[in-house]
Z-matrix of the N, CA and C atoms (Angstrom, degrees):
N
C 1 1.447
C 2 1.521 1 108.74
N 3 1.321 2 116.32 1 141.32
C 4 1.458 3 122.25 2 179.17
C 5 1.516 4 109.22 3 -129.55
N 6 1.344 5 115.99 4 150.67
C 7 1.453 6 119.47 5 177.94
C 8 1.519 7 109.19 6 -148.22
N 9 1.308 8 116.51 7 130.10
C 10 1.463 9 123.07 8 175.52
C 11 1.523 10 105.69 9 -125.78
N 12 1.332 11 116.77 10 94.78
C 13 1.459 12 121.57 11 -175.35
C 14 1.522 13 109.37 12 -137.02
N 15 1.326 14 116.14 13 130.49
C 16 1.456 15 122.60 14 177.80
C 17 1.520 16 107.69 15 -123.85
N 18 1.317 17 117.02 16 132.52
C 19 1.458 18 122.95 17 177.12
C 20 1.524 19 106.63 18 -130.99
N 21 1.341 20 116.92 19 112.28
C 22 1.455 21 121.39 20 -176.21
C 23 1.523 22 110.44 21 -126.28
N 24 1.327 23 116.54 22 143.07
C 25 1.453 24 123.11 23 171.45
C 26 1.518 25 106.57 24 -123.52
N 27 1.329 26 116.09 25 127.48
C 28 1.449 27 119.07 26 -179.30
C 29 1.520 28 111.54 27 -170.37
N 30 1.340 29 114.76 28 -162.71
C 31 1.461 30 121.69 29 -177.70
C 32 1.518 31 109.90 30 -118.77
N 33 1.338 32 115.62 31 139.32
C 34 1.461 33 120.92 32 178.58
C 35 1.522 34 108.68 33 -70.68
N 36 1.345 35 116.80 34 131.67
C 37 1.454 36 122.25 35 -174.86
C 38 1.515 37 114.90 36 -83.55
N 39 1.319 38 118.49 37 -25.90
C 40 1.470 39 122.46 38 177.08
C 41 1.524 40 107.75 39 -154.41
N 42 1.328 41 115.91 40 159.98
C 43 1.460 42 118.90 41 -179.26
C 44 1.529 43 110.46 42 -55.87
N 45 1.340 44 117.64 43 135.37
C 46 1.469 45 120.42 44 178.45
C 47 1.532 46 111.07 45 -58.95
N 48 1.323 47 115.99 46 145.89
C 49 1.462 48 122.74 47 177.05
C 50 1.521 49 108.73 48 -116.18
N 51 1.325 50 115.92 49 140.40
C 52 1.462 51 121.30 50 179.82
C 53 1.514 52 109.10 51 -116.50
N 54 1.337 53 116.04 52 138.64
C 55 1.469 54 122.40 53 176.39
C 56 1.516 55 109.19 54 -124.48
N 57 1.324 56 114.29 55 139.19
C 58 1.463 57 120.98 56 171.87
C 59 1.523 58 107.21 57 -93.76
N 60 1.314 59 116.78 58 129.04
C 61 1.453 60 121.57 59 179.68
C 62 1.524 61 110.21 60 -92.49
N 63 1.313 62 116.28 61 163.69
C 64 1.466 63 121.28 62 -178.10
C 65 1.524 64 112.82 63 -59.38
N 66 1.335 65 116.61 64 -31.16
C 67 1.461 66 119.97 65 -178.62
C 68 1.534 67 113.00 66 -82.06
N 69 1.355 68 117.35 67 4.03
C 70 1.453 69 121.53 68 178.33
C 71 1.518 70 114.47 69 95.05
N 72 1.313 71 117.18 70 -14.01
C 73 1.463 72 120.76 71 179.03
C 74 1.532 73 109.61 72 -74.12
N 75 1.313 74 115.33 73 155.79
C 76 1.457 75 119.18 74 175.87
C 77 1.518 76 109.50 75 -122.97
N 78 1.313 77 115.42 76 149.11
C 79 1.460 78 120.59 77 176.50
C 80 1.514 79 108.57 78 -134.16
N 81 1.311 80 115.91 79 143.65
C 82 1.452 81 123.16 80 177.20
C 83 1.517 82 107.02 81 -117.73
N 84 1.310 83 115.45 82 137.97
C 85 1.460 84 118.80 83 179.55
C 86 1.516 85 110.18 84 -138.01
N 87 1.333 86 114.27 85 151.68
C 88 1.457 87 121.28 86 178.61
C 89 1.521 88 108.84 87 -161.65
N 90 1.330 89 116.22 88 168.41
C 91 1.456 90 120.82 89 176.39
C 92 1.521 91 108.87 90 -102.62
N 93 1.317 92 115.65 91 146.48
C 94 1.460 93 122.60 92 -179.99
C 95 1.521 94 108.46 93 -125.75
N 96 1.323 95 116.60 94 127.58
C 97 1.470 96 121.62 95 178.49
C 98 1.520 97 109.47 96 -98.11
N 99 1.329 98 115.93 97 129.96
C 100 1.459 99 121.56 98 171.61
C 101 1.518 100 107.51 99 -120.74
N 102 1.307 101 116.61 100 155.07
C 103 1.464 102 120.42 101 -175.01
C 104 1.526 103 109.94 102 -132.62
N 105 1.310 104 115.66 103 136.69
C 106 1.457 105 122.60 104 174.93
C 107 1.519 106 107.93 105 -115.53
N 108 1.324 107 116.71 106 132.82
C 109 1.461 108 121.77 107 -179.98
C 110 1.525 109 108.68 108 -124.49
N 111 1.329 110 116.41 109 141.45
C 112 1.454 111 121.45 110 178.94
C 113 1.518 112 109.83 111 -147.27
N 114 1.320 113 114.88 112 159.56
C 115 1.458 114 121.78 113 177.45
C 116 1.519 115 108.08 114 -90.95
N 117 1.326 116 117.15 115 124.10
C 118 1.466 117 120.05 116 -178.61
C 119 1.528 118 111.00 117 -84.50
N 120 1.320 119 116.21 118 179.90
C 121 1.471 120 121.29 119 -176.99
C 122 1.524 121 112.48 120 -63.04
N 123 1.322 122 117.56 121 -27.46
C 124 1.464 123 121.47 122 179.21
C 125 1.515 124 113.62 123 -80.71
N 126 1.328 125 117.87 124 -4.30
C 127 1.457 126 121.74 125 178.12
C 128 1.513 127 114.58 126 92.93
N 129 1.324 128 117.31 127 -6.39
C 130 1.469 129 118.73 128 176.53
C 131 1.531 130 109.31 129 -95.17
N 132 1.328 131 115.32 130 171.63
C 133 1.457 132 119.89 131 -175.10
C 134 1.527 133 111.43 132 -100.51
N 135 1.305 134 115.17 133 138.06
C 136 1.459 135 123.24 134 172.86
C 137 1.520 136 107.61 135 -116.01
N 138 1.331 137 116.33 136 159.13
C 139 1.460 138 119.77 137 177.56
C 140 1.520 139 109.48 138 -146.50
N 141 1.303 140 114.57 139 159.45
C 142 1.457 141 121.97 140 177.61
C 143 1.519 142 108.17 141 -140.24
N 144 1.332 143 115.82 142 131.31
C 145 1.463 144 121.42 143 177.34
C 146 1.521 145 109.03 144 -100.28
N 147 1.321 146 116.17 145 133.23
C 148 1.462 147 122.89 146 175.37
C 149 1.521 148 108.28 147 -113.34
N 150 1.331 149 116.71 148 141.01
C 151 1.462 150 122.00 149 177.39
C 152 1.517 151 108.99 150 -108.70
N 153 1.323 152 115.87 151 132.30
C 154 1.462 153 122.66 152 -178.41
C 155 1.521 154 108.90 153 -119.87
N 156 1.319 155 116.23 154 139.12
C 157 1.460 156 121.06 155 176.91
C 158 1.520 157 108.08 156 -93.64
N 159 1.329 158 115.80 157 123.59
C 160 1.461 159 122.28 158 -176.87
C 161 1.530 160 108.04 159 -110.83
N 162 1.332 161 116.37 160 130.46
C 163 1.465 162 122.59 161 178.82
C 164 1.523 163 107.37 162 -124.18
N 165 1.344 164 115.99 163 122.14
C 166 1.458 165 121.14 164 -174.21
C 167 1.522 166 109.05 165 -124.60
N 168 1.344 167 117.35 166 133.56
C 169 1.461 168 123.23 167 -175.57
C 170 1.513 169 111.20 168 -110.97
N 171 1.330 170 116.17 169 157.57
C 172 1.464 171 123.88 170 168.37
C 173 1.516 172 114.43 171 62.27
N 174 1.349 173 115.46 172 -141.74
C 175 1.466 174 120.97 173 -176.70
C 176 1.520 175 112.01 174 -63.73
N 177 1.299 176 117.36 175 -35.39
C 178 1.466 177 119.85 176 176.55
C 179 1.525 178 109.75 177 -64.62
N 180 1.318 179 116.96 178 -35.57
C 181 1.463 180 121.30 179 175.90
C 182 1.516 181 112.08 180 -65.92
N 183 1.344 182 117.10 181 -35.90
C 184 1.466 183 120.53 182 176.50
C 185 1.521 184 110.68 183 -63.50
N 186 1.332 185 116.44 184 -39.48
C 187 1.467 186 120.52 185 175.86
C 188 1.530 187 109.99 186 -64.83
N 189 1.324 188 117.17 187 -47.14
C 190 1.467 189 121.07 188 -177.64
C 191 1.525 190 111.62 189 -63.11
N 192 1.329 191 117.52 190 -30.74
C 193 1.465 192 121.05 191 179.96
C 194 1.522 193 111.92 192 -65.04
N 195 1.316 194 118.11 193 -22.44
C 196 1.466 195 121.40 194 179.32
C 197 1.522 196 112.36 195 -81.70
N 198 1.321 197 117.82 196 -10.84
C 199 1.460 198 121.26 197 177.56
C 200 1.523 199 108.91 198 -76.55
N 201 1.321 200 117.50 199 166.26
C 202 1.462 201 120.92 200 -177.13
C 203 1.521 202 110.25 201 -135.02
N 204 1.323 203 115.00 202 167.06
C 205 1.459 204 121.91 203 176.14
C 206 1.530 205 109.21 204 -50.96
N 207 1.314 206 116.01 205 141.84
C 208 1.466 207 125.23 206 179.32
C 209 1.531 208 113.84 207 75.02
N 210 1.341 209 118.66 208 1.87
C 211 1.466 210 119.70 209 175.95
C 212 1.526 211 108.69 210 -65.31
N 213 1.326 212 116.08 211 137.29
C 214 1.461 213 122.84 212 178.54
C 215 1.522 214 106.91 213 -91.52
N 216 1.336 215 117.27 214 115.90
C 217 1.468 216 119.86 215 -174.45
C 218 1.520 217 111.15 216 -135.14
N 219 1.313 218 113.75 217 162.66
C 220 1.465 219 122.31 218 170.02
C 221 1.520 220 106.98 219 -120.22
N 222 1.322 221 116.42 220 136.16
C 223 1.457 222 119.79 221 174.18
C 224 1.520 223 108.81 222 -124.71
N 225 1.308 224 115.28 223 146.39
C 226 1.459 225 122.99 224 172.75
C 227 1.511 226 106.25 225 -125.43
N 228 1.303 227 117.01 226 128.03
C 229 1.453 228 118.15 227 -178.04
C 230 1.515 229 112.67 228 -169.93
N 231 1.322 230 114.98 229 -152.99
C 232 1.457 231 122.62 230 -177.85
C 233 1.519 232 110.64 231 -123.55
N 234 1.298 233 115.10 232 147.24
C 235 1.453 234 122.40 233 173.77
C 236 1.519 235 107.28 234 -93.19
N 237 1.337 236 116.38 235 127.17
C 238 1.465 237 120.30 236 179.94
C 239 1.513 238 109.74 237 -128.75
N 240 1.300 239 115.58 238 141.21
C 241 1.461 240 121.00 239 177.39
C 242 1.508 241 109.44 240 -91.41
N 243 1.333 242 115.84 241 129.21
C 244 1.458 243 120.95 242 173.96
C 245 1.499 244 107.66 243 -104.38
N 246 1.307 245 116.13 244 129.33
C 247 1.458 246 120.68 245 179.71
C 248 1.517 247 108.35 246 -97.42
N 249 1.303 248 115.47 247 118.00
C 250 1.453 249 121.95 248 179.75
C 251 1.520 250 109.60 249 -105.48
N 252 1.305 251 115.42 250 171.22
C 253 1.458 252 119.53 251 174.82
C 254 1.519 253 110.42 252 -68.80
N 255 1.321 254 116.11 253 -27.21
C 256 1.458 255 121.38 254 178.31
C 257 1.528 256 108.99 255 -74.22
N 258 1.321 257 117.57 256 155.41
C 259 1.466 258 119.03 257 178.53
C 260 1.529 259 113.38 258 -80.08
N 261 1.340 260 118.26 259 17.03
C 262 1.460 261 121.82 260 -179.19
C 263 1.523 262 109.33 261 -92.37
N 264 1.320 263 116.45 262 133.66
C 265 1.460 264 119.83 263 176.45
C 266 1.517 265 109.30 264 -81.25
N 267 1.299 266 116.60 265 138.47
C 268 1.453 267 123.01 266 -178.42
C 269 1.523 268 107.33 267 -127.83
N 270 1.333 269 117.35 268 122.28
C 271 1.457 270 121.79 269 -177.72
C 272 1.528 271 110.86 270 -123.65
N 273 1.340 272 118.07 271 74.79
C 274 1.464 273 118.23 272 177.21
C 275 1.528 274 110.77 273 -70.52
N 276 1.316 275 115.22 274 159.01
C 277 1.460 276 121.53 275 178.40
C 278 1.524 277 107.96 276 -107.99
N 279 1.330 278 116.20 277 130.99
C 280 1.458 279 123.10 278 -178.96
C 281 1.527 280 108.62 279 -110.70
N 282 1.336 281 117.26 280 100.78
C 283 1.470 282 118.94 281 -175.70
C 284 1.519 283 113.84 282 -77.44
N 285 1.330 284 114.80 283 149.83
C 286 1.454 285 122.35 284 169.64
C 287 1.522 286 109.75 285 -105.83
N 288 1.336 287 117.03 286 -8.35
C 289 1.454 288 122.09 287 -176.95
C 290 1.523 289 108.05 288 -149.04
N 291 1.342 290 116.96 289 132.46
C 292 1.463 291 122.42 290 175.96
C 293 1.519 292 107.36 291 -129.67
N 294 1.323 293 116.94 292 126.79
C 295 1.462 294 122.07 293 -178.46
C 296 1.524 295 108.16 294 -123.08
N 297 1.324 296 116.96 295 124.88
C 298 1.463 297 121.57 296 175.47
C 299 1.524 298 107.80 297 -84.46
N 300 1.339 299 117.03 298 124.05
C 301 1.463 300 121.38 299 -175.94
C 302 1.523 301 113.31 300 -105.96
N 303 1.331 302 117.49 301 -8.93
C 304 1.451 303 119.83 302 -166.65
C 305 1.508 304 117.09 303 -93.86
N 306 1.306 305 121.63 304 10.94
C 307 1.455 306 120.46 305 -179.60
C 308 1.520 307 109.79 306 -130.93
N 309 1.318 308 115.72 307 172.35
C 310 1.463 309 119.06 308 177.89
C 311 1.520 310 111.22 309 -64.85
N 312 1.329 311 114.97 310 -33.88
C 313 1.461 312 119.61 311 175.98
C 314 1.517 313 107.38 312 -102.48
N 315 1.300 314 117.52 313 111.68
C 316 1.468 315 120.54 314 178.56
C 317 1.520 316 108.48 315 -81.77
N 318 1.318 317 116.08 316 127.52
C 319 1.455 318 121.65 317 179.08
C 320 1.517 319 108.44 318 -100.12
N 321 1.311 320 116.09 319 133.23
C 322 1.452 321 120.88 320 178.21
C 323 1.515 322 108.53 321 -128.16
N 324 1.310 323 115.54 322 136.78
C 325 1.453 324 120.47 323 173.46
C 326 1.510 325 106.58 324 -135.36
N 327 1.306 326 116.78 325 122.37
C 328 1.455 327 121.41 326 -179.64
C 329 1.515 328 109.18 327 -127.20
N 330 1.313 329 115.08 328 143.81
C 331 1.456 330 119.97 329 173.11
C 332 1.522 331 108.65 330 -74.45
N 333 1.329 332 117.96 331 148.97
C 334 1.472 333 119.54 332 177.57
C 335 1.522 334 110.48 333 -63.30
N 336 1.319 335 115.10 334 146.80
C 337 1.464 336 120.62 335 178.46
C 338 1.509 337 109.57 336 -66.27
N 339 1.317 338 114.75 337 145.20
C 340 1.468 339 119.45 338 178.23
C 341 1.476 340 111.79 339 -87.69
């Protein structure tokens, strides 16, 4: 059995950007900040922020394009490795579900199950 599942809750770092590709498809991408906090040996709290690159396609991307910097969201998706010519590893996250958490009305857009 195999499983590739990512579930993140965080804040969008900059307004999402959308690109139209030559084949007519569109993709929206943005950065998502997540934070981990822990109590250190001295009894005070430390934290670390991680930045994740999110790439969203199609109708879900159209929904994500309406979000803005500092929006509090949850994404559920897959981690995929992109192989570039550079020797740098790139692991963008491709969500199947995006949930806006930061308003009185929570907006959810999910792709249909396969």
